[in-house]
Structures are given as C-alpha cells and as structure tokens.
C-alpha positions in Angstrom: -29.0 -31.8 45.9 -27.5 -33.2 42.7 -28.4 -36.8 43.8 -32.0 -35.7 44.5 -32.3 -33.9 41.2 -31.0 -36.9 39.3 -33.4 -39.3 41.2 -36.2 -36.9 40.2 -34.9 -36.8 36.6 -34.8 -33.0 36.7 -32.2 -32.2 34.1 -32.7 -28.5 33.8 -32.4 -27.8 37.5 -29.3 -30.0 37.7 -27.7 -28.0 34.8 -28.5 -24.8 36.8 -27.1 -26.3 39.9 -23.7 -27.2 38.3 -22.0 -23.8 38.6 -23.3 -23.5 42.2 -21.8 -26.9 43.0 -18.5 -26.0 41.4 -18.3 -22.5 42.7 -19.9 -22.5 46.1 -19.4 -25.9 47.4 -15.8 -26.6 48.5 -15.4 -29.9 46.7 -12.0 -30.4 48.3 -13.9 -30.6 51.6 -16.5 -32.9 50.3 -16.4 -36.5 51.4 -16.2 -39.6 49.2 -19.9 -40.2 49.3 -20.7 -36.6 48.2 -18.2 -36.7 45.4 -19.4 -40.0 44.0 -23.1 -38.9 44.4 -22.5 -35.7 42.4 -20.7 -37.4 39.6 -23.4 -40.2 39.5 -26.1 -37.5 39.4 -24.8 -35.7 36.4 -23.9 -39.0 34.6 -27.4 -40.3 35.2 -28.9 -37.2 33.6 -26.3 -37.3 30.8 -24.9 -33.9 31.6 -21.2 -33.3 30.8 -19.9 -30.3 32.7 -16.2 -30.4 32.2 -15.2 -27.8 34.8 -17.3 -29.6 37.4 -15.9 -33.0 36.5 -12.3 -31.7 36.6 -12.9 -30.4 40.1 -14.5 -33.7 41.2 -11.6 -35.6 39.8 -9.0 -33.5 41.6 -10.9 -33.7 44.9 -11.5 -37.5 44.5 -7.8 -38.3 43.7 -6.7 -36.4 46.8 -8.8 -38.5 49.1 -9.2 -41.8 47.1 -8.0 -43.8 50.1 -11.3 -43.0 51.8 -13.5 -44.3 49.0 -15.3 -47.5 49.7 -16.2 -50.0 46.9 -19.5 -48.3 46.2 -17.9 -44.9 45.9 -15.2 -46.3 43.6 -17.6 -48.1 41.3 -20.0 -45.2 41.2 -17.2 -42.7 40.2 -15.8 -45.0 37.6 -19.3 -45.7 36.2 -20.0 -41.9 36.0 -17.0 -41.1 33.9 -17.5 -44.1 31.7 -21.2 -43.3 31.1 -20.3 -39.8 29.9 -17.3 -41.1 27.9 -14.8 -39.0 29.9 -11.3 -40.6 29.8 -9.4 -39.3 32.8 -6.4 -41.6 33.2 -5.0 -40.1 36.5 -8.4 -40.6 38.1 -8.9 -44.1 36.7 -5.4 -45.1 37.8 -6.2 -43.8 41.3 -9.5 -45.8 41.3 -7.7 -48.9 40.2 -5.0 -48.6 42.9 -7.6 -48.1 45.6 -9.9 -50.9 44.3 -7.0 -53.4 44.4 -6.6 -52.8 48.1 -10.4 -53.2 48.8 -11.3 -55.9 46.3 -12.5 -58.5 48.8 -15.2 -56.0 50.0 -16.7 -55.5 46.5 -20.2 -56.8 46.0 -21.2 -58.4 42.7 -22.9 -55.2 41.4 -19.8 -53.1 42.3 -17.5 -55.5 40.5 -19.7 -55.3 37.4 -19.8 -51.5 37.5 -16.1 -51.1 37.7 -15.2 -53.7 35.1 -17.9 -52.3 32.8 -16.4 -48.8 33.3 -12.9 -49.7 32.3 -14.1 -51.7 29.3 -16.3 -48.8 28.1 -13.4 -46.4 28.4 -11.0 -48.9 26.7 -8.6 -48.9 29.7 -6.9 -52.3 30.1 -5.5 -52.4 33.6 -4.4 -56.0 33.8 -3.7 -56.1 37.6 -7.1 -54.6 38.3 -8.8 -57.1 35.8 -7.0 -60.0 37.4 -8.2 -58.9 40.8 -11.7 -58.5 39.5 -11.7 -62.0 38.0 -10.4 -63.5 41.2 -13.1 -61.7 43.3 -15.8 -62.6 40.8 -14.9 -66.3 41.0 -15.5 -66.1 44.8 -18.8 -64.3 44.4 -20.1 -66.1 41.3 -23.1 -67.5 43.2 -24.3 -63.9 43.8 -24.2 -62.9 40.1 -27.5 -62.5 38.3 -27.9 -62.8 34.6 -27.0 -59.2 34.0 -23.9 -59.4 36.1 -22.7 -62.5 34.3 -23.3 -60.9 30.8 -21.7 -57.6 31.7 -18.6 -59.2 33.2 -18.1 -61.5 30.2 -18.8 -58.6 27.8 -16.3 -56.3 29.5 -13.4 -58.8 29.5 -14.2 -59.5 25.8 -14.3 -55.8 24.8 -10.8 -55.4 26.4 -9.7 -58.7 24.7 -8.5 -60.2 28.0 -9.0 -63.9 28.2 -9.3 -65.3 31.7 -10.2 -68.9 31.1 -11.2 -69.8 34.7 -13.5 -66.7 34.9 -15.1 -67.5 31.5 -15.6 -71.1 32.5 -17.3 -70.1 35.7 -19.5 -67.6 33.9 -20.5 -70.3 31.4 -21.4 -72.7 34.1 -23.4 -70.1 36.0 -25.1 -68.9 32.9 -26.2 -72.4 32.0 -27.7 -73.0 35.4 -29.5 -69.6 35.3 -30.4 -69.6 31.7 -34.1 -69.2 32.3 -33.4 -65.8 33.8 -31.5 -64.6 30.7 -33.3 -62.1 28.5 -32.5 -61.0 25.0 -29.7 -58.6 26.0 -28.0 -61.0 28.3 -28.2 -63.8 25.6 -26.8 -61.5 22.9 -24.0 -60.1 25.1 -22.9 -63.4 26.6 -22.8 -65.1 23.3 -20.9 -62.2 21.8 -18.3 -62.1 24.6 -17.5 -65.8 24.1 -17.3 -65.4 20.4 -15.1 -62.3 20.6 -12.6 -64.3 22.8 -12.8 -67.3 20.5 -14.2 -69.6 23.2 -16.4 -72.3 21.6 -18.2 -73.5 24.7 -20.8 -75.9 23.3 -22.9 -76.4 26.4 -23.2 -72.6 26.9 -24.1 -71.9 23.2 -26.7 -74.7 23.3 -28.2 -73.2 26.4 -28.3 -69.7 24.9 -29.9 -71.0 21.7 -32.5 -72.9 23.7 -33.4 -69.7 25.6 -33.2 -67.4 22.6 -35.6 -69.2 20.2 -38.8 -68.9 22.3 -37.9 -65.4 23.3 -37.0 -64.2 19.9 -39.9 -61.8 19.5 -38.5 -59.8 22.3 -35.0 -59.3 20.7 -34.0 -55.9 19.6 -32.0 -55.6 16.4 -28.7 -55.4 18.2 -29.4 -58.5 20.2 -30.4 -60.4 17.1 -27.2 -59.4 15.3 -25.0 -60.1 18.3 -26.4 -63.6 18.6 -26.2 -64.4 14.9 -22.6 -63.0 14.7 -21.5 -65.0 17.7 -22.6 -68.4 16.4 -21.2 -67.5 12.9 -17.9 -66.3 14.4 -17.4 -69.6 16.2 -18.6 -71.6 13.2 -21.4 -73.1 15.1 -24.2 -74.2 12.8 -27.5 -74.0 14.7 -30.1 -74.0 12.0 -33.2 -73.6 14.2 -31.6 -70.6 15.9 -30.5 -69.0 12.6 -33.9 -69.6 11.1 -35.6 -68.0 14.1 -33.2 -65.0 13.9 -33.9 -64.6 10.1 -37.7 -64.8 10.7 -37.6 -62.3 13.6 -35.2 -59.9 11.7 -37.5 -59.9 8.6 -40.3 -58.6 10.8 -38.4 -55.7 12.4 -36.0 -55.0 9.6 -37.1 -51.4 9.4 -35.6 -50.9 12.8 -32.2 -52.3 11.7 -29.4 -49.8 11.1 -26.8 -50.5 8.3 -24.4 -52.1 10.7 -27.1 -54.5 12.0 -27.9 -55.5 8.4 -24.3 -56.0 7.5 -23.6 -58.2 10.6 -26.7 -60.3 10.0 -25.9 -61.1 6.4 -22.2 -61.6 7.2 -23.3 -64.2 9.8 -25.5 -66.0 7.2 -22.6 -66.1 4.8 -20.1 -67.3 7.3 -22.4 -70.2 8.1 -23.2 -70.7 4.4 -27.0 -70.3 5.0 -28.7 -69.0 1.9 -32.2 -67.7 2.3 -33.0 -66.0 -1.1 -36.2 -64.3 -0.1 -34.7 -62.9 3.1 -31.5 -61.9 1.3 -33.5 -59.9 -1.2 -35.3 -58.1 1.6 -32.0 -57.4 3.4 -30.5 -56.1 0.1 -33.4 -53.6 -0.4 -33.1 -52.4 3.2 -29.3 -52.0 2.9 -29.6 -50.0 -0.3 -31.9 -47.6 1.4 -29.4 -47.0 4.2 -26.1 -47.2 2.2 -25.3 -43.5 2.5 -25.0 -43.9 6.3 -22.7 -47.0 6.0 -19.2 -47.3 7.2 -16.7 -48.8 4.7 -16.4 -52.1 6.7 -20.1 -52.6 6.6 -20.2 -52.0 2.9 -17.3 -54.4 2.1 -18.7 -57.1 4.5 -22.1 -56.9 2.9 -20.6 -57.2 -0.6 -18.5 -60.2 0.6 -21.5 -61.9 2.2 -23.7 -61.7 -0.9 -20.8 -62.9 -3.1 -20.1 -65.8 -0.7 -23.7 -66.9 -0.8 -23.7 -66.5 -4.6 -26.7 -64.1 -4.4 -26.5 -61.5 -7.2 -28.8 -58.6 -6.4 -28.2 -56.0 -9.1 -29.6 -52.9 -7.4 -27.5 -53.8 -4.3 -24.3 -54.2 -6.2 -24.9 -51.0 -8.2 -25.4 -49.1 -5.0 -22.3 -50.7 -3.4 -20.2 -49.9 -6.4 -21.3 -46.2 -6.3 -20.7 -45.9 -2.5 -17.4 -47.8 -2.5 -16.1 -46.0 -5.5 -16.7 -42.7 -3.8 -15.1 -43.7 -0.5 -12.5 -46.4 -1.4 -9.7 -44.1 -0.3 -10.8 -44.7 3.3 -10.9 -48.5 3.0 -8.1 -50.6 4.5 -6.4 -53.4 2.7 -9.0 -56.1 3.8 -11.9 -53.9 2.7 -10.4 -53.2 -0.7 -9.6 -56.9 -1.3 -13.0 -58.0 -0.1 -14.7 -55.5 -2.4 -12.7 -56.7 -5.5 -13.2 -60.3 -4.6 -17.0 -59.9 -4.2 -17.5 -58.3 -7.6 -15.3 -60.8 -9.3 -17.1 -63.7 -7.6 -20.5 -62.5 -8.7 -19.1 -61.7 -12.2 -20.0 -58.0 -12.0 -17.7 -55.9 -14.1 -18.0 -52.3 -12.9 -15.2 -50.4 -14.6 -15.4 -47.2 -12.5 -15.2 -49.2 -9.3 -12.3 -51.3 -10.6 -10.4 -48.2 -11.5 -11.0 -46.8 -8.0 -9.9 -50.1 -6.4 -6.8 -50.3 -8.6 -5.8 -46.8 -7.6 -6.4 -47.4 -3.9 -4.6 -50.8 -4.1 -1.5 -49.2 -5.7 -1.4 -46.6 -3.0 -1.9 -49.1 -0.1 -0.3 -52.3 -1.5 2.8 -52.0 0.7 0.6 -52.5 3.7 -1.5 -55.4 2.1 -1.6 -58.7 4.0 -0.7 -61.7 1.8 -4.4 -62.7 1.4 -5.2 -59.1 0.3 -2.6 -59.3 -2.4 -3.8 -62.8 -3.6 -7.5 -61.9 -3.5 -7.1 -58.6 -5.3 -5.0 -60.2 -8.0 -7.5 -63.1 -8.3 -10.4 -60.7 -8.7 -8.9 -58.6 -11.5 -7.7 -61.8 -13.3 -11.2 -63.4 -12.9 -12.8 -60.3 -14.5 -10.2 -60.3 -17.3 -9.2 -56.8 -16.2 -5.5 -56.3 -16.8 -4.1 -53.2 -15.1 -0.3 -53.2 -15.5 0.5 -50.6 -12.8 -1.7 -52.4 -10.3 -0.2 -55.8 -11.1 3.3 -54.4 -10.9 2.5 -52.9 -7.4 0.9 -56.2 -6.3 3.9 -58.1 -7.5 6.3 -55.9 -5.5 4.0 -56.3 -2.4 4.0 -60.0 -2.8 7.7 -60.3 -3.2 8.3 -58.3 0.0 6.1 -60.6 2.1 6.2 -63.9 0.2 7.6 -65.9 3.2 4.2 -65.1 4.9 2.1 -66.5 2.1 0.3 -69.7 2.8 -0.2 -72.4 0.0 -3.7 -71.0 -0.8 -2.4 -67.5 -1.4 0.6 -68.8 -3.5 -1.8 -70.9 -5.6 -4.3 -68.0 -6.1 -1.5 -65.5 -7.0 0.1 -67.9 -9.4 -3.3 -68.7 -11.0 -4.0 -64.9 -11.3 -0.8 -64.1 -13.1 -1.3 -67.0 -15.5 -4.9 -66.1 -16.2 -3.9 -62.6 -17.5 -0.5 -63.8 -18.8 1.5 -61.4 -16.7 5.1 -62.6 -16.6 6.9 -60.8 -13.8 10.2 -62.7 -13.6 11.2 -61.8 -10.0 7.7 -62.6 -8.7 7.5 -65.9 -10.5 10.9 -66.9 -9.2 9.8 -65.9 -5.7 6.5 -67.8 -6.1 8.5 -70.9 -7.3 10.7 -70.7 -4.2 7.7 -70.3 -1.9 5.8 -73.1 -3.5 8.7 -75.5 -3.2 9.2 -74.5 0.5 5.5 -75.1 1.3 4.7 -77.9 -1.2 4.1 -80.4 1.6 1.2 -78.3 2.9 -0.4 -77.8 -0.5 -4.0 -79.2 -0.8 -4.7 -80.9 -4.1 -6.5 -77.9 -5.6 -3.6 -75.6 -4.6 -1.2 -78.0 -6.3 -3.2 -78.3 -9.5 -3.8 -74.6 -9.8 -0.1 -73.8 -9.3 0.9 -76.4 -11.9 -1.6 -75.0 -14.3 -0.2 -71.5 -13.8 3.4 -72.5 -14.2 2.5 -74.4 -17.4 0.4 -71.6 -18.8 3.2 -69.1 -18.3 5.7 -71.5 -19.9 7.9 -70.9 -16.9 10.8 -73.4 -16.9 11.9 -74.0 -13.3 13.2 -77.6 -13.0 13.1 -77.8 -9.2 9.5 -76.6 -9.1 8.4 -78.9 -11.9 10.1 -81.8 -10.1 8.4 -80.8 -6.8 5.0 -80.6 -8.5 5.5 -84.0 -10.2 6.5 -85.7 -7.0 3.8 -84.0 -4.9 1.1 -84.8 -7.4 1.7 -88.5 -7.1 1.3 -88.3 -3.3 -1.9 -86.3 -3.5 -3.7 -88.2 -6.2 -6.1 -89.8 -3.7 -7.3 -86.3 -2.7 -7.8 -85.0 -6.2 -11.2 -84.2 -7.6 -11.9 -84.5 -11.3 -10.9 -80.9 -12.0 -7.7 -81.3 -10.2 -6.9 -84.4 -12.2 -7.6 -82.8 -15.5 -5.6 -79.7 -14.6 -2.7 -81.7 -13.3 -2.5 -83.9 -16.4 -2.8 -81.0 -18.7 0.0 -79.1 -16.8 2.3 -82.1 -16.7 1.9 -82.5 -20.5 2.3 -78.8 -21.3 5.5 -78.6 -19.1 6.9 -81.7 -20.9 7.5 -83.6 -17.6 8.2 -87.2 -18.4 6.5 -89.1 -15.6 4.6 -92.1 -17.1 3.9 -93.7 -13.6 2.1 -90.4 -12.6 0.1 -90.3 -15.8 -0.8 -94.0 -15.4 -2.0 -93.3 -11.9 -4.0 -90.2 -13.0 -5.6 -92.4 -15.7 -6.6 -95.1 -13.1 -8.2 -92.5 -10.8 -9.8 -90.6 -13.7 -11.5 -93.8 -15.0 -13.3 -94.2 -11.7 -14.5 -90.6 -11.7 -15.4 -90.0 -15.4 -19.0 -89.3 -14.7 -18.0 -86.2 -12.7 -15.9 -84.7 -15.5 -17.2 -81.8 -17.6 -16.4 -81.3 -21.3 -13.4 -79.1 -20.5 -11.9 -81.7 -18.2 -12.5 -84.5 -20.7 -10.9 -82.6 -23.6 -8.0 -81.6 -21.4 -7.4 -85.2 -20.5 -7.5 -86.3 -24.1 -5.1 -83.5 -25.0 -2.6 -84.3 -22.2 -2.2 -88.0 -23.1 -2.0 -87.1 -26.8 0.6 -84.4 -26.2 2.7 -86.9 -24.3 2.0 -89.6 -26.9 0.7 -91.9 -24.1 -1.8 -94.3 -25.6 -3.5 -95.4 -22.4 -6.2 -97.4 -24.1 -8.4 -98.1 -21.0 -8.6 -94.4 -20.2 -9.1 -93.4 -23.9 -11.8 -96.0 -24.4 -13.6 -95.0 -21.2 -13.4 -91.3 -22.1 -14.8 -91.9 -25.6 -17.7 -93.9 -24.1 -18.4 -91.3 -21.5 -18.2 -88.4 -24.0 -20.4 -89.9 -26.7 -23.6 -89.1 -24.9 -22.4 -85.7 -23.8 -21.0 -84.2 -27.0 -23.9 -81.8 -27.2 -22.3 -80.0 -24.3 -18.9 -79.8 -25.8 -17.8 -76.4 -27.1 -16.2 -76.0 -30.5 -12.8 -75.9 -28.9 -13.5 -79.0 -26.8 -14.5 -80.9 -30.0 -11.5 -79.7 -31.9 -9.0 -80.6 -29.1 -10.5 -84.0 -28.8 -10.3 -84.7 -32.5 -6.7 -83.4 -32.5 -5.9 -85.9 -29.7 -7.2 -88.8 -31.7 -5.1 -87.7 -34.7 -2.0 -87.3 -32.6 -2.4 -90.8 -31.2 -3.3 -92.2 -34.6 -6.6 -93.5 -33.2 -9.5 -93.8 -35.6 -12.7 -94.4 -33.7 -15.0 -93.5 -36.6 -18.4 -93.5 -34.8 -17.0 -91.2 -32.1 -15.2 -88.9 -34.6 -18.4 -88.8 -36.7 -20.2 -87.6 -33.6 -17.5 -85.0 -33.1 -17.9 -83.8 -36.8 -21.7 -83.6 -36.3 -21.2 -81.5 -33.2 -18.7 -79.3 -34.9 -21.2 -78.6 -37.7 -23.8 -77.6 -35.1 -21.3 -75.2 -33.5 -19.8 -73.9 -36.6 -20.8 -70.3 -35.9 -18.9 -70.2 -32.6 -15.8 -71.9 -34.1 -12.5 -69.9 -34.3 -9.7 -70.2 -36.9 -7.9 -72.4 -34.4 -10.8 -74.7 -33.8 -11.6 -75.4 -37.4 -7.9 -75.6 -38.5 -7.0 -78.4 -36.0 -10.4 -80.1 -36.6 -10.0 -80.5 -40.3 -6.2 -81.2 -39.9 -7.1 -84.1 -37.6 -9.7 -85.6 -40.0 -7.2 -85.2 -42.9 -4.4 -86.9 -40.9 -6.7 -89.8 -40.1 -7.9 -90.0 -43.8 -11.5 -89.4 -42.9 -12.5 -88.0 -46.2 -16.2 -88.5 -45.6 -16.2 -86.5 -42.5 -14.2 -83.7 -44.2 -16.7 -83.7 -47.0 -19.5 -83.1 -44.5 -17.9 -80.2 -42.7 -15.5 -78.4 -45.2 -18.1 -76.6 -47.4 -19.7 -74.8 -44.6 -16.4 -74.3 -42.8 -14.9 -72.7 -46.0 -17.8 -70.2 -46.1 -17.4 -69.5 -42.3 -13.7 -68.7 -42.9 -14.5 -66.5 -45.9 -17.4 -64.6 -44.3 -16.9 -64.5 -40.6 -13.4 -65.3 -39.3 -10.7 -62.7 -38.7 -7.7 -62.6 -41.0 -5.7 -60.0 -39.1 -3.2 -60.5 -36.3 -1.4 -63.7 -35.3 -3.7 -66.3 -37.0 -1.5 -67.1 -40.0 -0.7 -70.7 -38.9 -4.4 -71.6 -38.6 -5.2 -70.1 -42.0 -2.4 -72.0 -43.7 -3.3 -75.3 -42.0 -6.9 -74.9 -43.1 -6.1 -73.8 -46.6 -3.8 -76.8 -47.2 -6.6 -79.2 -46.3 -9.1 -77.2 -48.4 -6.8 -77.3 -51.4 -6.8 -81.1 -51.3 -10.4 -81.8 -50.6 -12.6 -79.0 -52.0 -13.0 -78.1 -55.7 -11.6 -74.6 -56.6 -15.0 -73.3 -57.8 -16.4 -73.9 -54.2 -13.5 -71.9 -52.6 -13.3 -68.7 -54.6 -14.3 -66.4 -51.8 -12.1 -68.2 -49.3 -9.2 -68.2 -51.7 -9.5 -64.5 -52.4 -9.4 -63.6 -48.7 -6.6 -66.1 -48.0 -4.5 -64.9 -51.0 -4.9 -61.2 -50.2 -4.2 -61.5 -46.5 -1.6 -64.2 -46.3 -0.3 -65.8 -49.5 0.5 -62.7 -51.5 2.4 -61.0 -48.6 4.4 -64.2 -48.2 5.2 -64.4 -51.9 6.1 -60.7 -52.3 8.3 -60.7 -49.2 10.1 -63.8 -50.3 10.6 -62.4 -53.8 12.2 -59.3 -52.3 14.4 -61.6 -50.2 15.5 -63.6 -53.2 16.0 -60.7 -55.5 18.3 -57.7 -55.6 15.9 -54.7 -55.8 15.5 -54.5 -52.0 18.7 -54.5 -49.8 19.0 -58.0 -48.3 19.1 -56.9 -44.7 15.9 -54.8 -45.2 14.2 -57.7 -47.0 15.2 -60.2 -44.3 13.8 -57.9 -41.6 10.5 -57.6 -43.5 10.3 -61.4 -43.8 11.0 -62.0 -40.1 8.5 -59.3 -39.1 5.8 -60.9 -41.3 6.4 -64.3 -39.8 6.3 -63.0 -36.3 3.3 -60.7 -36.6 1.2 -63.1 -38.6 2.5 -66.2 -36.8 3.4 -68.3 -39.9 5.8 -71.0 -38.8 5.3 -73.0 -42.0 3.3 -72.9 -45.3 2.1 -76.5 -45.4 2.8 -79.1 -48.1 0.5 -77.6 -50.8 1.4 -73.9 -50.4 5.1 -74.6 -49.9 5.0 -75.9 -53.5 2.9 -73.0 -54.7 5.3 -70.4 -53.3 8.4 -72.2 -54.4 7.0 -72.3 -58.0 6.4 -68.5 -57.8 10.1 -68.2 -56.9 11.1 -70.2 -59.9 12.0 -73.3 -58.0 11.2 -76.5 -59.9 9.8 -79.2 -57.6 10.4 -82.7 -58.8 
C-alpha cells in the first residue's frame, strides 16, 4: 500500500496509513521486500514517521541476512534521504552488503555509497568493497553513477586512487552524456580529494562551456570552485561561468556568491564589472550568510584588490555583530582583508581584537601572523591583542614557516612592539629555517630586526650570510631593504654591499624613490663610497626627483654630505624639489637637509631654501615632544646664514620652547638655589623628553656665555 501511494505521489494518504502500517501490520513478520518498500515509500514522499522507522529498523536488523542488494540499497537510501542516522541499522546493512557485494548492480552500488556519504558514515571495509565492485562494473556505470560514486567518496574524504582513475577514464569516454550536475559533481569530487587529473578537467571544461546555459547556481559554483581549488587556470571556462552567473545571479544564495568570488580570487581573475554586480547581490543577502561565507568574500575582494565600499561596510557590520562565532581562520581572514584594502573600521577592529584575544591560544601560525600583519598595516596598536598574539606565537613557533616568521617580525617592527621573549623566539626560528627563506622573507626579517634595534649576533650573521646567497633572487625592494638593514644593524660586510651595488646598478630603473633614498642612506651610513652605484643612482634619480617625498630628498642630501660628495647639479635639483615640497616637510626633513648643504658649503642652495624654511618652522612645525635635536640643528644653520631681522618669529619660538628651558635648567644645575640632585634630575628629564643630545656649535657658545663661561 505504501509503495503504491508513494508511486502515486499521494502524501496525505500515506501519512494516514502510517499508524495502520505500524499498529496493524506485524512488521516483524514482513519480508525484506516489504520492509524496504515501506521505507522507500515514506522517504520518497519525504515523510519522517519516527515510530514507524524505528519499527522498520528493528524488523530489518532481525532478518538482514535475507535482504538482497536491492533491499539493502533501498533501505539505506531511505534513511539517508530523510537524514535519519541509525548506526545499528547501517552497521547491519554494511555487514550484509559485504557478503553480497558481487551481486550488486551499478545502481545499487551508487545508492548504497551515496547513502553512507549523505549520513556521514565512513565504513572503510564497506567502501573498499564498493570500490572493488565498482571497478569490475565500471562499464555499466552511466554519467550519474560515475558522478555520484566520485562525489560520495569525496564527501567521506576517502581517496581510492584506482577507483578515481577508473572514474576519470570512464567519464572522459562518456563526457558527451554528462549534464551540468554530473560535470559539477565530478569536478568537485576530484578537487575535494586533491586529484589534479588534467585530461578529466579538460574534458569537463569542454562539455561545460556549450552547456553553460543549463547550469544551476550550485553547478556553476561547484565547477568554478573545483578548478580554483586545483589551481587550474581555464580562462574560457571561467569566463563562461562568470557570464552565465551574471544572468542568473538573482537565483544565487549567499554561499553560491561567496564560492564564486572565492574561485575568481584563487585564480587571480579580476572582472571588475562582474565583481561589482556580485558585491551588490551579496550585500542584499548578507543577513543570511554564514561566517565562513562572509570572511571568504572579504578575502576574495581583498585578494583581487577590488574595493567596493558598500560591500565592506556591510561586511564590517555583519562580521562585527557575529565575530564571536568565527574560527581563527575566519578572524584572521577578515582582519587581513580590511588591511589589504586599507579600510580602517574601528568598531570591527575592536571586535576582531577581542575575539582574537579570546581564541588566540587556538590560532594556527598563519592566523597569528596575518592578524598581526593586518593591525600593523592599519597602524592600529592594541597592546592586549599584541601581547596575546605574542604568547600564541611563542607557544607554536616551531610550526611557523619562513613566511609567517617574516610577516610576524615585520608586524612587530611596523608598530614598534618590543616583546623580548617573542623576538628571541623569532630569532631562533629564523636561524633554524633561514635556508628556506625566500628573498622577500629575508629582507623583511632583516628590516624588522634592524628597525627594532634588536642585537642578536647569530641572527645578524645568519642574515648577512644568507643575503649573499640569495642576491640573485632579490627584486629591487628586497635589495634596498637588505642594504638599509645591514647598514642600520652596523654589520660590516663590504663584499655583500659591493654585490648589492652590482645587482642594483642593473635594476635601477625598477627602483622607486624610497628604494633609491634607502640605498643612498645605507652606503652613506656605512661610509662606503661605491662610486659606480652612486653615480648611477644620481643619474637615475635626476629625472625622477619630482616623485621624491620631502623625506626622500632630505635623506639623499644627507647621504651626499656624509660621503663628502658635492654633485652640485644634482643637489641643486634636490633643493628645488625640497622648496616645492616645503609644506609637507617635517622638522627632521628640513634639519638634515640644511645641515647637509651647510656641511658641503653650498651657501647658494641654503640661500634659496632657508628663508621659506624659517617661516615654515615658525608658523607650521611642532615644537613639543621629542624634536629638540632637529630644532637645534636647524637653528645652528640659521644663525650662520640668515640675518637676525629675518628670523625674529623663528627665534622667538625656538628661544621659548628650547633655548630658555636649557639655559634655566643649566643655571639651576650650576647654582646653589636648587638642590643639586633635583637640578640634575630636571636636566636629564629635559634632555630625554625633548631629545636634545647636543646644542650645536653656535648655541653651545650662547649657553656657555649665559653661564658666565668665557670662550676663547
């Protein structure tokens, strides 16, 4: 009766019949065919009657030995279709199926493997037997059988290479019979198992493109995800998927959208118009999104460098409200995405920081490194977060790869966070894995160690030795960073610097202003007058000085002064560039610039820049905090080259903020009115807070005169 009602599609009658079947029919006396038919009937109609199915299960287990392959596969299929996990029943089915496996037909094999996969039951002896039977019957498998078998093994994450090879071979020969679902499922299965079968993928692509208009959203996303997961770039296929997806995007759910854009990002395929359409669709559905879909979408847009403000605003709001449910990978991806796109959303970052602190003990090394990198890139220093990440890093540092070590080191240096135990651990990890460092990892780590002023001789020696062996791999930025770091760390390695110079000369056209100025600075800092490099950099920079920032110009001028090199045409061009960028110049920039021209006796250049620079100091630049050294350097040059009438406003500001506090504090120190210890503390505090290591030649004399010291 149930079988007939199911065939007729009469759900209401079948529901009515359920109690009769349970109560009036003696299920224990029913045969295998009857039991399997009843369960099939209710499953076909989607009716879950737990008392009935419990009774069927008990009756079936008691006489499982009488079930033939069709009864076994129908019963398993019924429970799986309704999502009913009954392990005793499934164990009994598996045991009986193993004894009768040679008698299973292709459809029955498919039904039973699909059932176990759907219920998430991984019975390895059964799966091995199914694989062996399938290999013998592969010629009987149609497209659906092949796809379902592959899909089922993949869902259970069971890799049977002979079976998958046979499925691939059969699928290729039968590819013309594959429809969208079979193409999507077969591709997905091989990708899930990490099997990059090029002939199969080529065949699936060839069949998919002309049939793309028939693909449902799930089939499109499965196919796209599969090729992306296996890193197979098939541009015609991906273009066809994008085109078809844009037509039926209103049918996509949030997961479909997320998987599609993730696939494009994984293959580095940027289609701006399509991405903007995807973004708008995702925003409309974001309230229905799972955390993974949100973080994957953010990651994908960031990876493709596509900043869609409404999307990121919506993601920030959704993620901020649900970040507590994100795992470590989701948290790190979210932070990384916003940092990569340069989007500073403070409420989201606060939520990410809180979630990271709570879950950091469970972070994978990459999660620690990426989260640290993200906050450092956004110049967002959160001490509790960094402390938690440091502790997490130390506990798992042996698992960090070179990329993670380099990223973590760079992050700590960027925000100047000195955590002694972590830096020691990073140093040990870097030395241990130095042979595996790529050139960028090496240069970033060197930059970080130098920036943090971390003296660790074994690490410095390892960096110096490794840099020489990796010079041929270094890009222009790596060369500049490495040279700068070697110089800042005070590593004396002239052969390395000469080799850097030789390689840099061949690549100078690739260097940006920062790289050029850092190279100049490095060789000047080490007092290495490598004339071919310096001449080549001067020539390369001359036509590009308009792109130099005020700091780049000042550092370059300082380098020439440090090396006692007077290239007047080049320095005149620097002076002209500095005048154009005067409004963006800091105390530091102008102080070292005019100091450099003064050291080189370039009075004409000073005469051109000092009047406006004096006004800029007087009107714009800060006189509070730790800028004392720059003010004194600049004031000493001004006193020698600018008439007093032209410097009245500057002098008033300089005297009030710096010179008078110095004089009064020294007077107290040299007198008897203030206790000596108290006066000494005040003097040391002034020098420390205002960063005044010296007064310069002119103002040393001025202050000593005020103290009554006669200078001869």
